[in-house]
C-alpha positions in Angstrom: -29.5 3.6 6.1 -29.7 1.3 3.0 -29.9 1.9 -0.7 -30.8 -0.9 -3.0 -29.6 -1.6 -6.6 -32.4 0.5 -8.1 -31.6 3.5 -5.9 -34.4 3.1 -3.4 -33.3 4.6 0.0 -34.7 3.8 3.4 -33.7 4.1 7.0 -34.2 1.9 10.1 -34.0 3.5 13.6 -32.1 1.1 15.8 -33.6 2.4 19.0 -37.3 2.1 18.3 -37.5 0.1 15.0 -39.1 2.9 13.1 -38.7 2.6 9.3 -38.5 5.7 7.1 -38.7 5.7 3.3 -36.3 8.3 1.8 -37.2 8.2 -1.9 -35.1 7.2 -4.8 -31.7 8.3 -6.1 -30.0 7.2 -9.3 -28.5 3.7 -8.8 -25.2 4.5 -7.1 -21.9 2.9 -7.7 -20.4 4.1 -4.4 -22.0 5.4 -1.2 -20.2 7.3 1.5 -21.3 8.9 4.8 -19.9 11.2 7.5 -22.4 9.9 10.0 -25.2 12.3 8.9 -25.2 12.9 5.2 -25.3 10.1 2.7 -23.4 10.7 -0.6 -24.6 8.4 -3.4 -22.2 8.7 -6.3 -23.0 7.6 -9.8 -21.3 8.2 -13.2 -22.9 11.6 -13.5 -22.7 13.1 -10.0 -23.4 12.7 -6.3 -26.8 12.8 -4.8 -27.0 13.9 -1.1 -29.4 12.8 1.5 -29.6 14.3 5.0 -30.5 11.4 7.4 -31.6 14.0 10.0 -29.5 12.3 12.8 -26.0 13.3 13.8 -23.5 13.6 16.6 -21.3 16.5 17.7 -18.0 15.1 19.0 -16.6 17.1 22.0 -13.8 14.5 22.5 -14.7 13.9 26.2 -18.4 13.7 25.5 -20.9 13.7 22.7 -24.1 15.6 21.8 -26.8 13.8 19.8 -29.2 15.6 17.5 -32.3 14.7 15.5 -34.1 16.5 12.7 -36.1 15.6 9.6 -34.5 13.6 6.8 -34.4 15.2 3.4 -33.0 14.9 -0.1 -30.7 17.9 -0.6 -29.9 17.6 -4.3 -27.1 16.7 -6.7 -23.6 17.8 -7.4 -23.0 17.1 -11.1 -19.7 15.8 -12.3 -17.9 13.5 -14.7 -17.2 9.9 -13.4 -18.0 8.3 -10.1 -16.7 10.7 -7.5 -14.4 9.8 -4.6 -16.0 11.5 -1.5 -13.9 12.4 1.5 -15.5 13.6 4.7 -14.4 15.3 7.9 -15.2 14.7 11.6 -18.2 17.1 11.9 -21.3 17.2 9.7 -22.3 20.8 10.6 -18.8 22.4 10.3 -15.8 22.1 8.0 -16.3 20.7 4.5 -16.7 17.6 2.3 -14.5 16.8 -0.7 -15.6 15.3 -4.0 -13.2 14.4 -6.8 -14.7 13.6 -10.2 -12.2 11.4 -12.1 -13.4 11.8 -15.7 -13.3 15.6 -15.6 -10.6 16.2 -13.0 -13.0 18.5 -11.1 -12.3 18.7 -7.3 -14.8 20.5 -5.1 -15.3 21.3 -1.4 -18.8 21.6 0.0 -19.6 23.7 3.0 -21.0 21.5 5.7 -22.7 24.4 7.6 -24.6 25.2 4.4 -25.6 21.5 4.0 -27.0 21.6 7.6 -29.3 24.4 6.3 -30.3 22.3 3.3 -28.1 24.2 0.8 -25.4 22.8 -1.4 -22.6 25.4 -1.5 -19.2 24.9 -3.1 -16.4 26.7 -1.2 -13.6 25.6 -3.5 -13.3 24.2 -7.1 -10.1 23.0 -8.7 -9.8 21.7 -12.2 -6.9 19.4 -12.6 -5.8 16.6 -15.0 -8.4 13.8 -15.0 -7.4 10.8 -12.9 -8.7 8.6 -10.1 -8.0 11.2 -7.5 -8.9 12.6 -4.1 -9.7 15.9 -2.5 -10.0 15.7 1.3 -10.8 18.5 3.7 -7.9 19.8 5.9 -8.5 22.9 8.0 -10.0 25.7 5.9 -8.6 24.1 2.8 -7.9 20.7 1.4 -5.4 18.1 0.2 -5.8 17.2 -3.4 -3.9 14.6 -5.6 -1.9 15.4 -8.6 -1.3 12.9 -11.5 2.0 11.9 -13.0 2.6 11.4 -16.7 0.8 8.1 -16.7 -2.3 9.6 -15.3 -1.9 8.0 -11.8 -2.2 10.0 -8.6 1.4 10.4 -7.4 1.6 13.6 -5.4 -0.4 15.5 -2.8 -0.9 19.2 -2.7 -2.2 21.0 0.4 -4.1 24.1 -0.6 -5.8 26.9 1.4 -9.4 28.0 1.0 -8.6 29.9 -2.2 -6.7 27.0 -3.8 -3.3 28.4 -3.2 -0.7 25.7 -2.8 0.9 25.6 0.7 2.7 22.3 0.9 3.4 19.1 -1.1 4.4 15.5 -0.6 5.0 12.5 -2.9 2.4 9.8 -2.6 2.7 7.2 -5.3 -0.5 5.5 -6.3 -2.5 7.5 -3.8 -5.7 5.7 -2.8 -7.9 5.7 0.2 -8.5 8.4 2.8 -9.9 8.8 6.3 -9.9 11.6 8.9 -9.1 10.9 12.5 -8.8 13.2 15.5 -5.1 13.5 14.7 -5.3 14.4 11.1 -6.1 13.3 7.5 -4.7 10.0 6.2 -4.1 9.3 2.5 -2.8 5.9 1.5 0.2 5.6 -0.8 2.0 2.6 -2.4 4.9 3.1 0.0 2.9 3.9 3.2 0.7 6.8 4.0 0.7 10.6 4.4 -0.7 12.0 7.6 -1.7 15.6 7.0 -2.3 18.1 9.9 -3.2 21.8 10.2 -3.3 23.9 13.3 -4.1 27.1 11.6 -0.5 27.6 10.4 1.1 26.0 7.3 -0.2 22.4 6.9 2.2 19.5 7.6 2.3 16.5 5.3 4.2 13.6 7.0 5.1 10.4 5.2 4.7 7.2 7.3 6.5 4.5 5.3 5.6 0.8 5.5 8.1 -1.5 7.4 10.7 -3.2 5.2 9.3 -6.2 3.4 5.7 -5.1 3.8 2.9 -6.9 2.2 0.4 -5.4 -0.3 -0.4 -1.8 0.4 -3.7 -0.7 1.9 -6.1 0.9 -0.6 -8.9 1.8 1.8 -9.2 2.6 5.5 -11.9 2.2 8.2 -12.3 2.7 11.9 -14.7 3.9 14.6 -15.3 7.5 13.7 -12.5 9.8 14.6 -10.4 7.2 16.5 -6.6 7.5 15.9 -5.9 3.9 14.9 -7.4 2.9 11.5 -7.5 -0.5 9.7 -6.3 -0.7 6.1 -7.0 -3.6 3.7 -5.3 -4.5 0.5 -5.2 -7.9 -1.2 -3.5 -10.2 1.4 -4.8 -12.3 4.3 -4.3 -9.6 6.9 -4.9 -6.0 8.0 -2.7 -3.0 8.3 -3.1 -1.0 11.4 -2.0 2.6 11.2 -1.7 4.5 14.5 -1.9 8.1 13.4 -0.9 9.5 16.8 2.3 7.4 17.0 2.7 7.4 13.2 3.5 3.7 13.1 2.2 0.7 11.1 1.5 -2.8 12.4 0.5 -5.9 10.5 -2.2 -8.1 11.8 -2.3 -11.5 10.0 -5.7 -13.0 9.6 -6.8 -16.6 9.0 -8.5 -15.9 5.7 -8.4 -13.1 3.1 -10.4 -10.0 4.1 -13.5 -8.4 2.5 -13.7 -5.5 5.1 -12.0 -4.5 8.3 -12.4 -1.7 10.9 -10.4 -0.8 14.0 -12.6 -0.1 17.0 -9.6 1.4 18.8 -11.1 0.9 22.3 -9.3 0.0 25.5 -9.4 -3.7 24.5 -8.0 -3.1 21.0 -10.7 -4.8 19.0 -10.3 -5.1 15.3 -13.3 -6.5 13.4 -12.8 -8.3 10.1 -15.3 -9.7 7.6 -13.5 -12.7 5.9 -14.0 -14.1 2.4 -15.6 -17.2 4.0 -18.5 -15.1 5.3 -17.4 -15.1 8.9 -17.0 -12.1 11.1 -13.8 -12.3 13.1 -12.6 -10.3 16.1 -8.9 -9.8 16.8 -6.8 -8.3 19.6 -4.8 -5.4 18.2 -1.9 -6.0 20.7 -1.6 -9.8 20.7 -2.8 -10.4 17.1 -4.8 -13.3 18.4 -8.3 -14.1 17.1 -10.6 -13.6 20.0 -13.9 -14.8 18.5 -15.6 -15.6 15.2 -19.1 -16.2 13.9 -20.3 -18.9 11.7 -20.4 -18.1 7.9 -23.2 -15.6 7.6 -23.8 -14.8 4.0 -23.6 -17.7 1.6 -25.9 -16.2 -1.0 -24.0 -12.9 -1.0 -20.6 -14.6 -1.4 -22.0 -16.7 -4.3 -22.5 -13.5 -6.3 -19.2 -11.8 -7.2 -21.0 -8.5 -7.7 -22.7 -8.6 -4.3 -19.7 -9.9 -2.4 -17.9 -6.7 -3.3 -20.8 -4.7 -1.7 -20.5 -6.2 1.8 -20.2 -3.2 4.2 -18.9 -3.1 7.7 -19.3 -0.3 10.2 -18.4 -0.1 13.9 -19.2 2.1 16.8 -18.4 1.9 20.5 -20.4 -1.2 21.2 -21.5 -2.9 18.0 -20.4 -3.8 14.5 -22.9 -3.9 11.6 -22.3 -6.1 8.6 -24.5 -6.1 5.5 -25.5 -9.3 3.6 -27.1 -7.9 0.4 -28.3 -11.1 -1.1 -29.8 -12.3 2.2 -31.4 -8.9 2.6 -30.3 -8.4 6.2 -27.8 -6.6 8.4 -26.1 -8.4 11.3 -25.6 -6.5 14.5 -22.6 -8.0 16.3 -21.4 -7.5 19.8 -17.7 -7.8 19.1 -16.8 -7.6 22.8 -19.0 -10.5 23.7 -17.5 -13.4 21.6 -18.8 -11.9 18.3 -22.3 -12.6 19.4 -25.0 -11.8 16.9 -27.1 -9.5 18.9 -29.8 -8.9 16.2 -30.5 -9.7 12.6 -32.0 -6.5 11.1 -34.3 -6.4 8.2 -34.2 -3.0 6.6 -37.0 -1.5 4.5 -34.9 -2.0 1.4 -32.2 -4.4 0.3 -28.9 -3.3 1.8 -26.8 -3.2 -1.4 -25.2 -0.1 0.1 -25.2 0.4 3.8 -24.1 3.3 6.1 -24.6 4.0 9.8 -25.8 7.5 10.6 -26.3 9.3 13.9 -22.7 8.7 15.0 
């Protein structure tokens, strides 16, 4: 699914090529998806679109579902929200943190699947660039220090009661794996888990002499190993099962990166020179690279920051907003460009749904 600069949303079915127009949202500053719902955040709230396609992960197999796409409505709030999703689109919850107001809410995913926006939890804290991320029946929410910077994590239950805490200086970036919830910190990450008892917040420090911290994470949905990028020419790999970090140096600085976390250990990187590179997680060797793919996009500082990468079990998808296309790349076959997709609208914001 793509949303252009004016907020026009449209979807392309990768199986049969069917195009679907989804109407218009307010021009978003940030777009997030859990694989079904699309959360388009602007300065005044988050508009939600149900793509109508989703997957239920049973770990050893998957069930795939299809319904009708629909616009579900808006969650109003102050400032461009940080949205944190879970593993399932029809169960659990989705977190939204509004930085200008300090409002943190959880939405009921089961209600969303019925077309209803229902808040199961609302917390009002000091305004800051924060996070609320679902964990079990509750959530993990950031707390600001005296300077207004997220510095501490609080695990709360469904009523908002505090159950556990952990320090997390300059908290930024979150992702949920099958192991647990990850929140990035200036000195490493916190991996939060909950098995129905008291939540456990475990600090995973960076190795001594670490490079710049990761401020965002991405991976094939649910997989234990995630890729984190910061400002250096390289990618952090966090194994949430082993609770270990590994540094993967790259030939060029990185725009986006995602860990496939398959048997071959593929890590896909979009470099600042416009190439898509594939690395071996174990050997750190570059296995393949494409030619530069997006010269027009990289010539625009605004659009260069909008390049999106998403990976699934067999393909990587990379948006080139200025060129108006999305590249489908077979990362296991020498970074071969399998298809160049033209979506019904300019892919300034891109998400992959149905996964």
